Steps between C-alpha positions, in 0.01 A plus 500: 500500500777754583665441164171564316435829706859606433470435125165682495633798680798508248265486206282775641808716560622452141155574366477815689847606380392431136184696542694797651749492220233497228309777694819719499551433129149610431546822709809589304320435165208713600727779629672509161166513326375795711825686415455421141137626505627832675779528238235483201280751680801731534594455139146597398482805726855648433500451133824609341669563845443146608880423471569746773198471718449130502861381533462406864219270408680349201809427718278354783325279242815373353639416837174313591499308175814312597316313774136524393447143372270283699689198599308194600577143563466246214613200709339417838745279677306318765 
């Protein structure tokens, strides 16, 4: 019984870690999406001056794109 309970606790912990990792990946992806939406709005509002006025958003978006992919788990090792 103790072995089964220990194995169950281990699997629960691993599942929770995976869910947290996936959730954090989604948060990063959605943050990049929000910055992209703001960048597009800035481009429309600023017109020809968007290179100067929206540079901070463009730089932030490029930085977020490096880590914006949602990374899940294809293989579940039980």
